[in-house]
N, C-alpha and C positions, 0 to 999 in steps of 0.2 A: 711101587703100591700093587701089591696085586690084588685082583677083582671079587674076591670072596666077601662074605659078608657077615659072617659070622665065625668067629675066634674059640674054640673051645682046647681046654689044658686036659690034659688025664689027671685022675684021681692022684698018681704019682706025683702028680708036680700042684700040687698044692701046698701053699706054704706052710712052713712046718715051725717057722716061727712069726710070734708078730713082732712089727716095728716100733719102736720109742721114738717118737718125734724131738722128745726132750733133749736129746744126745745129741742135735744139729739145731734147733733153735739159739737164735741170736742170744737171745736173754728167756730165762725161763721166769713163768711165772709167779708172781709171790706168794706166797703160803697162806694158807686158810687159814683166818683167826677162830677161837673160841667164841659162841656167843656171847658168851658169862665173861669172861676174863679180857677178852680183844687177845688174847697172845697166840703165836703162833699153834696150831694142833699137832699133835704127834699120836702117835698109834694107838693110846690107851681110850684116845678120847672117840676114833673110832671103830673100836674093838666092840662096844653094843651092836653095833648095825653089819658088820662086815668081817667074814674071816679074814683072817692075817696073811694068807697068800693074796686075798685081793689088794691088801692093804699096803703088802708089798710092792706090787704093782705099781698103787697109784703113787708110791715115793720115789719109785726106780728113777732112776738116770742109764741104767743100762738101754744100748741101741737097739737090744734082740731080744727078746724072752721066750723059752719054747713056749710049743702052744704041746696039752698033755695028748696023750694018745687016744685018752676016753672022749676029750674032745674032737677031733681027728675023726675021731670015727661018727661021729653024729656030722660033724660039717659033711662024710663024703656021702652025706645023702642027696644033698643038693650045689655040693661046691666040687671043682671049683666053676664059677657061672659064667656064663657063657659076655663074651662082648661083641658087639653088632657094629657093622658100619651102615649109620643109614642111608643110604642111597636112596631109598624113596623120598625122604623128607628132603634130599639136595636137591633132587629135580625139581620136585613140586615150589622149593625155596629158589630156582635156579641159582644156586650161590655157587662159585668154584670151591667153595671148605668143604674140607673133609670134615664129615660127623662122625662123631664114632659113641657108644652109649654103653655103658657096665650095668648090666638086667639085673637086680638082683630078687626081681617077682617069683622065681622059682621055688624061693623055698618053701617050706610048709607052711609058715605064714604068712608065705606072697610079700615079706621086704626082707628088709635086711637086719633087722633087728633081731634075730636068732644069732648073728656071728657073734651078740656078746651075752644072749640070755642063756649058751648052752653053757658059754667058758663061765658064767654067773652061779649056776646054777650045781656045776661041778664042782667047785671050790667050796658053795656051802656041805655040800652034801658030802664033802670027803672032810670037811670041819664037825661034821656030825649035828649039824643043823636041821630041823624038822620041817619049818614051815618059812614059808617068804610072803611080806608085805610090798607093796609096791602098788604105783599109778601110771595111769596110762591117761594120754591125751586121746586120738581118734582109734584107738585100739590094738595101733600093730605092735607098740611093746607088751603092752598085757595079754595077749595070745601068743607071742613070743616065747615070754617067760613061762606062759601055760605049757605049750609044747615042752620048753626044756626041764620042768618042775616034772611034768609027768615020767620025762625020761630016765629022771632020777631021783622017783619015788617019793616029793617033794608036796606038801600041800600048799595053796599060794592061795591070798587073798590082791582082789585086782582094786583099788578108789582108781573106777573110771571118770572122768571130767561129765558134769551131768550133760553139759549141750553136745559131747561126743555117746553118752549113753541114748541117748532119743534121737540124734541123728543115726546110728549107725547101729541095729540091733542085732546084725550078723555077726559083728567081731567081739560083741558078749557072746552070742553062739559060739564063736571058733574057743575064744577063753574058757567060756562051760564044759563045749566037747571035751576039752584036753583035761577038763579036771579042777577047773580054776575056779572062785566062788567072786561075783564081780557086785561092787558096791557104787551106786550114783554117787559122785561127789561135788559138793558138799553134804557130808552124811550127819544123822544122829547118832554114829556108831562110838564119834572121837568126839575128845573136847572143843579138839581145832575146829571138826566141823560143824558142833554145836553156836559155838561163836560166832562165826560164819554166817549161820542160817538166822541166828537174833537180829546181826545185824542187818544183814539183805537177805530176808526170806526167799527172794525168788533167783537167786545168784544161779547163775549160768554154771558157775566153776572154774576153776582154774587149773594147770599143774601146777602152780605154786600151793593151790589149797588142797588140792589131792597126794600132795608132796608131803603136806603138812599131816594126815591122816593116816600115811601110811607109818610113816618115823614112829609116829606118837605109838603104833600099835606095838610097829618091830622093838621099840628103847624099852615097853613098858611088860614085855612076854623073853621071857631067856630062853626057848625053846624057839622064836622067829629071828631074821636076820632080815635087813631091809636091800632092795636091788634095784640101780637104779637103771635107766636106757640110755642113760646120753651125760653131757656135761664132764665128769667126771674122767680123769687120767685114763684110770684104765678101762673105763667104757671104749674109749675111743681109740686107747690103745688094741684093741679084740677085735674092732671094726680094722685093723691096715690092713688085712687079708684083701679086701674088696680093692684095694691101691697096686698093692702087691702082685696080684695076679692081673690087675688091669697093664702094667708095666710090663710082662712077660708077652701079653696080648697084642699090646701095643708092636712090640719087636714081631711078632710074628705078621703083624699088620704090611709091615715096614714104613710105620710111621712115630711121630714123635709131636706129643700133643703141643699146642702155641698157648692154650686156654685150655685148664681143667677148672671145671663147675661144679656144684655141688649146691641144693638146699639145706638149706639149715634154720633148727630150732634150736636146741640145744647142743650139736654142733656134732654129734655121732656119723652120720649117714655124710656130713661135710667132711670130718677127720678120716674118715674110711678110704673116701677117695682120693684127698688131699693131703696125707702127712706124708705118702711114699714120694709126693713129685715135690713137696716142702724140702726133702731128702734133696732130692737130684737139684734145685734151685740152690739150697745150701753149697755144692756139689761143681755152681759156676752153670748149670744148664739155664738156658734163657725159658721160662715160662710163668704165665701167669696164672692165678689161682684165683677165682673168684667164688665169695659167698654168697648164698641167694634166698631172700629171705620174704617176708609176706609183706606190703606198705602198711597193715594196718595192726602189726606187732614187730617192727625194726628198732630189735635190740641195738644190732652193729652201728645201722644207717642213722640211727636218731636218739639211741641212747647214751647214758653217759659213761665213763669207765670210773669205777666206786670197786670196792667193799660194799655187798650185797650179801642179804640171805636167799640160801636160795627156793624156800618155800613163804608162804605166807604167816603162817604162826610163829617163825623166826624159831627154830627148832632146831634148824641145819646150821652149819658154822658157816661163815661169810667167805665169804671168795673174789677175789679181783676180777670183773667181769664189766662187759659194756654192759648196762641192764636200762630197764623200763621201771624197775624198782617194783618189791617183792609185793606190793599190795597192788600192784596194774592187774587187771583183768579185761584182755582184749577182745574186742568183739568176737562170734561166734563163728567164725571164718568155717568152711570145712575140713581146710590143711589143718586140724587140730592139733598136727605134730609137732607142727612149729608155733602153736601158739605157746611160748614161755618165754615169761619178763630178761631173761638174760641169757648170755651163752658161755658156755664153755671157758676155766680162763685160758686153755691152750689156744682155743679161737680168739680169745680176746688178745691174748695175747701178740700171738701171730698177726692180728689186723693193728692194732697199735705199732709195731715194728713195719709196718708196711710189708709183708710179705703174702698179704694177700689181700684181695679187696671186698668189697663188698657191694651188694647191688639188692633193691627190692622192689615188688611190682603187687598192683591192687590182683583180688582175685579175678575178675574176670577176665584179664589180661590171660592170667596162669592159664585159665577154662580152655581159651583161645586158642592157645598154642598146645595145649592138651587135647582138644580134635582134629587140630591139625594131624598132629603126630600120631593120634590112632590111624587117622583116615591113610594114613600113607606108610605106616611100618605096621600099623595091625593093633600093639599093646596097647590097650586103655591106662591109663598114667593112674597113679596115686595122685589127690590132692598135691599133697607134700612134692611127690616128684615134678608136678607140672609146672615149680615153679623154675628147676632149673632148665627145663625143655625152653621154658619162655625168655629164658637168659641165651641158650645155647641157639635160639631163633636171631634174636639180638644180633650175637656174636657173626650169627652167619648171614646175616644181611649186611651188616656193617662190614665184611671181606668181599660179597658184590657190588656195592658201593665205593668200594676200594679198587675192585679190580686186581684185588690179591688172594693167591689164595691161605686157606688159614686149616691147621688141623684144631678140631674140637671135640672134645672129650667130658662128656658128663655121666654122673652116676643117676640113672634110672631105677631109686631106688625101692620100688615097689609097686604093684598093682592095682588098677580103682575097684576089681571086681565087687567087693566090699563097698565101696563108694557109689554105689551107681544111684543112689538117692541125690546126690550132689549134679549128678548129670542131670538127673532130671529135671531140677531144680532151674537147672541152667540153660535148657533147651526152653524151660516154659517160662523164661528172663524170671526170674524169681530171685533169682542172686544179684546181689549190690555190691558193688564195691564198697563197703566198711573200710571207713577213713582212718586212720588214726586217730586215737581219743585223747585229744591235746590237754583238756582237762583235767583227765584219770591219769595221764603220763605227769602232767605237773604236780596232783597231790601224791604221786604215789614217790615220784621224786622227791621231794620234800620230808618222807620218811627216812629218804635212807643219810639226810643232809648232816645231821648229828655221828655216823659212821665215819671210822677210822678212813682216810686218802690214801691211795696207794700211792707209791713211789714211782715219778719217774712220766706221770701224764702231761705231756706237754701242749695240749691241743688234739684235734680230733685226726687221724691219722687222713694221709690223701686219697685212698683207694676207694671211695664213694664212685660204683662208674655207673650207676642208672638209678633214679628213684621214681 
C-alpha cells in the first residue's frame, strides 16, 4: 500500500465507454408497464419524452456503450475525478481500516450529476430538440442540467421541490446563471401542480410531484423533451464513469475494497460507484456493496417491492421497485436529493437478489459524520453525501472493534458549499431527526395495492445492515 493520499488519472485515461450492469446481473428487472394498458412499454411509448438514442440505451443489454467524443470533450473539464485516501479521518477514528473516497465535487455543478446531464443534453440536441423540462430536489440535478443545456444551446425549465427552493436559494441562482428557468413545485403552471395545491395548499413538495409537472410539460409540447437525473437505466449507465475510474485508481493505490458505499435516493450516485463492482462480484470478487438512505425516506429498508408510478400524478410508466408509494411526501430533510419515494429498478433488483445491502440513518447522525469528515479531510460534504460518510465511519469503527483491517471505498458525490444553511441549522441545534412518517407511508402504500405485482418477490432481502 503506497503512502499517497490522492490518486489521479490523466485525461487520456478517462473511460471511453459506459458500463451496462444489466449484462452481469443475476436477474434483470422486469419491464416497466404502460400506465393505461398495464402492458410492457415499447420504444413508441417513451418517444414523446426521450430521444431514440437514450431509449435504445434504456433497453440495451450490451455490456459496453461508447461515450460520444463531444461528451468526452466536456467531461474533460473535470474528469477524471480524484480518488483520495482519508488518512486523517482514519487517524481520528483510530481504525485499522483504509478509507478511500471518490470525489465528485470538482465538477462545475459541484456534484456527480453532470455525468449524465451532459450525455442527455447531447443526445437531445442531436435529435433536434429545442427545450428540456425536468425536476430537481436539492438542486444538484437542476444545476447540472442547466450547465449541460447551456453547453448545447438548449432551453431549460426546472421544477424545484418547494422545500428545497426555499432552503437552497443559491442552487436556484446556479440554475439561472447557466440560463435555466426555475419554478417552485407544486406550482400553478401545470394541471398536476394545481391538483396538489387544491388538496394541500401548503405542500412542501416532493420529487414525485415535481416529476409530474415536468413530464406534463414535456408530453404536451412537441419541441420539449423530459430529462431525469436518476432512476432510469440510461441515467445509471452514464454515472458508471465514477466506478470505472475508481477501479483504476484503487489499483494505483495497491488496494481492493472490502466494502463499497454510496448514498441512495433514486440510485444514480450509488449506481455510479457500485455497478463496476457488481461486475467484479459477478466474476468472483469478494466485495460488499452498501446503499445508504435517510431514515425518514427509507425506500429499500422499509418499503415494499411493487409496481409503482415514478410520479405523484401517475403520468409515468409503472416501474418495479422498492417503494414507499407514489403519494408519499417525505419530511423536509436537508438531503433533498434523497427524498424520493422509490428506488431505481436496477438497484431494487440487485437488492432483491442480495447482491447489495442497504442501510439507513437519521440526519443528525449524518451531519455529525459530515462535520467529523470536514474537520479531518477539509472538504465540506453535501448533506446527501454525508449518508455515505456515516456508513463508512460505521464500517471503520467495526474494523477497530474486530481488530481487523478493512478497505473501505465510498463516493463523495458532491460538496456542501451551497448547503451551508443546513450546517447553520445543525450548529444552532435547529435540526431534528425527522422520523419515518408511518401513517403517511401506510396511506401511500394503500394507493399501490391494486397495481400489478412483480414476479419473484418472496420476502425482504437479508441485506439490511443498519437502521
